[in-house]
N, C-alpha and C positions, 0 to 999 in steps of 0.2 A: 137110114141118120145114122150117128155117131155113136155108141154104147157108152154113156153117160157113167161117171163111175160114182162110189159112195160120196168120195171126197168130196166131190160137186156138187150131191143132190141132199145130202142127210143133211146138213149144216145148217143150209140158210144165208152163206154170206161166211158164216160164223168159221176162225179158224177151229177142227176136230182137235177135244183136246189135247192133251199133249200125255205121250205113253214114253216110257223108258224099261229098262230092266228089274227085276221085279226085287233083286238083293244088291242093298247099297254096305260091301265090308268095309270096315274102316281098321288101316291099321297103318303106327305111328316110327317104329322103330326101323331100321334099313331091313336090317333080316325078316321081320314081316310082310316088309313091302315086296322084296324081293320072293319072296314065298307068295304072296298074295296073286301077287300078276304071275308069277310062272300056276296056279293051278286054276288063273282066270284064263291063262293061254295051253292048259289042258282041256276046261270045260266049254268055253268060248263065252263071247258078250253076253252069257244070260243074268249074269251080275258087275254091277260096278264095283270097282277099289278108288275107295276116299282115303287118299293121302292126309293126313293127321299132323297139324299145324299147333293146333292148341295142347292137347294134350300128350301129342311124341313130343315135343320141344322142350328139354330141359329149360330151368330158368338164367339168361342170361347165352344159352343159345340159340335165340330164336331166329336171330339170321342166317347161324348156319347149318341149321336146322332147314328153313325155307330153301335154299341152296340145292340139298339135299333134295328137298321134293322135287323140286325144279327141273335136276336132274336127268329124272325117270318119265316127265312126260316128254312124250316126243322120240321118244328109249326106241332100242330093240326090242325089251320087254311091256312098251306101251303096243303090246298087236291090235287091239279094234279100240285106238281111241275115246276108253271107254274108263276112264284115267280119271275124279275128280280132286276137287283139298277142301280141307277146313281150313282156315283160318283163324286167329283168335279173336275175341270179342272185341265188342266195338269200343269199353272199358281198358281196353292193353293197348297202350302204346305201341304196339310192334304188328300191332293189325296191317296200319296202309304198308310197313315194309314188306308184310307177309307178299298184297299185293304186285306190291311194286316186285320182287327180287323175283317171284317166282314168272310174270312175265315178260320177265324183260329176258334172265334168263334160260326159259323150259324153252328147245327147238317145235313148241308144238305147247298152242295153249292149253288148257284145264277143259274136260269136261262140261265141268259146275267148278261154282265158289258158295261153298256153304260157309254159312255166315250163323256166329251161333248166339245163345246168348242173348236176342232181341227184347228188345225192352218196350219200343213204341215204332211206330212208323218213321216219323223222324228217322232213327236211328238207321230201320230198314233204309230208306232211302237214298243216306247218306252215303252207305256203304254201297250199296247197288251201283250209285252214278258213279264215285272214285272207281270198280271193277272195268266201268263204262268207261269213264276220260284214261286209264289207262291204258285198258288195252285200244283206244286210238291212239295213242302216245306212244304205244311204242307198234305201230299197225301190225296186229292184230284184227284179218277182215275182218273176221265173223263176232256177232256177239256174244260173249259169253254167261248164259244163266247164273241165277242165285238161287240157292238152296235157302231157308229159310229155319234155325232150329228153333220153335217154339215151348219155350219150356218154365216161362217166366209170368207175372199174373197180369204185367203191362203186355204181352206179346198174346194170350189168350184172350184180355180183353178186346182186342182191336183185331181179330185175326181173318179177320171178316178185308176187312180194308188193306192186309198185308198179304192178301191172296192175290188182291186186286192190281196191286204193284206191276207196272211194267216190269219186264227183263226180271221175272221172280218164274220158274220152272218146277219147286217143289216146295212145300213145309215139313219138318218133320216134328216127333212130337220128343220132346227129351222126359222122358217118367223120369230118371232119378231129384233133375235138377228141379221139375216142380213140385214131386213129391217134398223135399228137402223144404223148396219154398214156403210148404205151411207153416215150417217150424215145429214141428212133432203133430200138430194136428189131424195130420194122414199117418195111420200106422206106416210102421216101417214093410205091414206085409202088401202093401199097394204098392212095393215094388217089384213082387214078381208074381206069379199065377200061381194059383185066381183069380188073386186080389186085385190085383191092376187091371182087370177084366171087372171088378164086383164093387169094385169103392165109390160109389155115386159122383164125389168132383173127381174124381179121375178117368172115369166115366165120359162126364161130360165134356173135359177136355178132347178125351179123345173124339167124339161126336162132334164137335166145334168144330174142331182143326180139319177133317175126313168134310164135312159141310162144306167150309168155306171154300178148303178146294176145290173140289164136285163145282161147287155154282163158278166158280169162275177160269177151270176148263185147266186148273192146274193137277200137279202126283200131290195124293197122301203118301206121306212115305213114317211106318209108324214103327216107336219104339225096338229099341232090344229084347231082347229077351236074354236074361242074366246066368239061364241056366246051361254048362258047358260040358256035363258028359251023358246025363240025359236027352237023345236030339227029337224023343217022340214029346218031352215037352216045348220043346222049340215049336215041332210039325203043329203040334197043336194050337199055339202063340199066333205062329203063322194063321193056321185056317181061322179060327176066329176075329185074327184083326181084319180078316178077306170077307167073312161072311156076314160076321155079325159088326163090324164097325167102319164098313168099308173104305181101304186101306188098298191101295196097287203097289205097295212096295215097302219095304222091311229091313230096319240094319242090322247087323247081321255084328261081333265083334271077336268069334272064333271061329276060324276057316271049316272046323265041322258044323256049324251052323248053315251054310250058306245052300248045301242042294235041298236039307229040308223046306229050306224058306222060299228058295226055286220051284218047288215040286207043289207047294200051297199054292201060287200067283201065278205062275206061269193055267193058259188055260189046256185042258184034256184033251188031247189026239183024236176023241167023239165028237167032241167040243165045234174043234177047226173045223172036222169033216162038218159036220151039220152047220154050221156058218157059213163056209166055201158052197154048197147046195142051195142053201136059204138067200145070199145074195145071189147066185147066179142068177138062180129064177127072177128075183129082185130085176134084175138089170135090163133080164129081158122081155120083162114087165114093163119098161119103163119106169117101174119105182113105183109100180100101182101095186093095192093091196094081191097077196099071190098066197098058195096052200102051200103046206109042207107037211105031212105027217098027219093029214088031218087036223091041224092045227091052220088058223090064218092067221096073215104076216102081214104089215103096214110098216109104215118107215119109223113108226116108235120101236117096235123089234128088230128093224135092221139097222138102226144104232145103237141098238145091243152088241151084235151078231158082226156088227163092224168095228167096234170094242174088244173083239173078242182076238178077231184074225188081229190088229192092228200089235195087240201086247205079242201076237203067238211072232210076228216077223221082225218086232223091237226088239226076239229074245233068238233070233234066229233059228227059230223052230220048222220042223218040215210043213211047206204046206201042200193041199195037194194040189193034181192037175187044175187047171183053169182059174187057180188063187189070185196067179199075178197077175191077171189083168185088170182087176179088182183096183191094185195098187200106182196103173199106170198114167194115173197124173192125179198121185195125192206124193204131196212136196212132205 
């Protein structure tokens, strides 16, 4: 009998939850874009680079900035195909032009399109549909996933419906705009640590977003850390986001933040080794219960360890001998 892989047996016909690199680094100007792509080439695909049309474009220069963004997609500097774009929001007349300019001019489609300041499911559905229609119009073969930025009252109220939308790959929390939307009712200390993890309304928002993502197999992406000098603060923010709030990805707004975020979110080498050994034993037992180091395991724990290996592989971490056989049928 052929050895069945985790993807074939652990999700009972469902698509396994999405897995992405653990850091989403934003860059808007040409200088910062080039610097970010050079760093990605150096470190490998452990982080994505998001080219920013929303905050990166000067007023009146939206079209030229979209052309600039398009010029990097599929270029020699786009080494791994892990470059996305953030377009203007639904209320801004430039968002449709952003999509059309980028998809028409780029040598390669972006890895994803981030849609900011979502107010409702209707906004998001229209934007996702426009991205899909545009990629079909321009003959782009594969669908382009969309990431939704949750930073308004309306989006948070409909976050489970937003996470369920076809074509959506991830939800990101926009902390600064969310706090500002409360018009002073939440103090500015909640825009940074430790307040961002302690204020009840902000905690609620983070938890609702993460819960919605995990309910629908989407990636939960945590907000930025505003600290750009003390990287121990960034590392602690990332660890709390991962361990206490269930996020598997986090934004970066400064190159120095990337490595602490990656280190906090990537599986440790000992976790990868244990996951490989547990899953190989499970595979040999045709996915029945097994015992590993005096601990019993079954399909519930197998799914956890499979997520460890998938996250490691998605970020090009070294896998132990034999681990690749677990992916032979994985899509």
